[in-house]
C-alpha positions in Angstrom: -21.8 30.8 79.9 -23.0 35.1 80.2 -20.6 35.9 77.7 -22.1 33.3 75.3 -24.7 34.4 75.8 -23.9 38.1 75.7 -22.3 37.1 72.2 -25.0 35.9 70.9 -26.8 38.6 71.3 -25.0 41.0 69.9 -23.6 39.1 66.7 -21.5 42.1 65.2 -18.1 42.1 66.0 -15.8 44.6 67.4 -14.5 46.1 64.9 -12.4 44.2 61.3 -8.6 44.5 60.7 -6.8 44.3 57.9 -3.6 44.8 56.4 -2.3 45.1 52.6 0.8 46.7 51.5 1.2 47.4 47.9 4.1 46.1 46.4 8.0 47.1 45.4 7.5 47.4 41.5 10.4 49.1 41.1 13.0 46.4 42.0 11.0 44.0 39.5 8.9 41.8 42.2 6.0 41.7 40.0 5.9 41.9 36.4 2.5 42.7 35.0 1.8 42.9 31.0 -1.1 43.4 29.5 -1.9 42.1 25.9 -3.3 43.8 23.2 -6.3 41.9 21.2 -4.1 40.1 18.1 -2.1 37.5 17.9 0.2 36.0 20.4 3.9 37.2 21.0 6.5 34.6 21.7 6.6 36.1 25.0 2.9 35.6 25.8 3.4 31.8 24.7 6.4 30.5 26.8 4.3 32.5 29.3 2.0 28.8 30.0 4.5 26.2 29.2 5.6 24.7 32.2 8.2 22.2 30.5 10.4 25.7 29.6 9.4 27.9 33.5 13.2 27.9 33.8 13.9 30.1 30.5 11.1 31.5 31.3 11.9 33.4 34.3 15.7 34.2 33.2 14.6 35.6 29.9 12.5 37.3 32.5 15.3 38.3 34.8 17.0 40.1 31.7 15.6 42.8 30.5 16.6 43.4 26.9 15.8 40.2 26.4 12.2 40.0 27.2 11.8 42.8 25.5 12.5 41.0 22.6 10.1 38.3 22.9 7.3 41.3 24.3 7.8 43.2 20.7 5.8 42.2 17.9 7.7 44.4 15.3 10.6 41.6 16.1 11.3 38.3 13.8 12.8 35.3 16.0 13.8 32.8 15.9 14.3 31.3 19.8 15.6 27.9 20.1 14.1 27.6 24.1 15.9 25.0 26.3 14.0 23.0 28.2 14.1 22.5 32.4 16.8 19.6 33.0 18.8 22.3 30.2 19.4 24.3 33.3 20.1 21.6 36.2 23.4 21.3 36.2 24.3 24.8 34.8 26.1 25.8 38.3 25.4 29.8 37.6 23.3 31.8 40.2 20.7 33.3 38.0 21.4 36.5 37.9 21.1 39.4 34.8 25.1 39.0 33.9 25.2 35.6 33.7 21.9 34.9 32.6 22.3 37.8 29.3 24.8 35.7 27.7 23.9 32.1 27.8 20.2 32.4 26.8 21.5 35.1 24.3 22.9 32.3 22.5 19.5 31.0 21.6 17.9 34.1 20.1 18.3 35.0 16.3 16.7 37.9 15.0 15.2 35.6 11.7 12.2 34.4 12.3 13.2 31.0 10.3 10.0 27.4 10.1 11.6 24.3 10.1 11.4 24.1 6.9 13.6 27.0 5.2 16.6 25.3 8.4 18.8 23.7 5.3 21.4 21.6 6.5 24.0 23.6 6.5 23.5 27.4 7.4 24.4 29.5 9.7 23.0 31.5 12.7 24.0 33.6 14.6 22.5 34.3 17.9 22.3 38.2 19.1 24.6 40.1 21.7 26.9 37.1 20.8 29.8 36.3 19.0 29.3 32.5 18.4 28.3 30.9 14.9 26.4 28.1 14.5 25.5 25.9 11.7 22.8 22.9 11.0 22.9 20.3 10.5 20.8 17.3 9.3 20.9 13.4 10.0 19.0 10.8 9.5 16.1 13.8 9.4 16.6 15.1 13.0 18.0 18.8 12.7 20.9 20.5 14.8 22.4 23.2 15.2 26.0 22.8 15.8 27.9 25.3 17.9 31.4 26.2 15.3 33.7 27.6 18.2 32.8 23.6 20.2 31.7 21.1 17.5 28.9 20.6 19.9 25.7 19.7 17.8 22.7 20.0 20.2 19.0 18.5 19.1 16.9 20.6 17.5 12.8 19.5 19.1 10.4 20.3 17.5 8.3 21.3 14.3 8.3 24.7 15.4 5.3 26.8 17.4 4.6 29.9 15.5 4.0 33.1 17.0 3.1 36.7 16.2 7.3 38.3 16.3 8.2 34.7 15.4 8.7 31.2 16.3 10.5 29.0 18.4 11.9 25.5 19.2 12.9 23.6 22.0 16.2 22.5 22.5 17.3 19.6 26.0 20.7 21.9 26.9 21.9 25.6 27.0 24.1 26.5 24.4 27.6 27.2 25.3 
């Protein structure tokens, strides 16, 4: 009881300690981008969408690809895979595995939906794959010319300062 009275008479603690450790930025464990005033880039818009968080994390792990998404001088079309596209991928999310697959989803031309015409050929960046736009019953698809697999293009496209993005449910082969 004497200790309780003594502590109540001396409300100041004997000492306060805490520890803080600077994050190691050299390993890419933390990314900080300053958003300048003005229109939002593809990076800015995609970073806030939970439905494509897996693809966005993948892009962030690939410096060459994330640079394109952040560069306001680029003009891109991105067919962003939804989260479920990665469920059956079966590869580890390393830069070596991500760059080849995600590069097939970026195109060096900003194309609004009304300009996607049946038979139009599109070639993604860093890829020898070619796609053809296919229009069936009012729906747009991208067909891989090598595999003949069709991928439905979802949404009407959302514009950003450096391009436009659409959604797809599958990873492009």
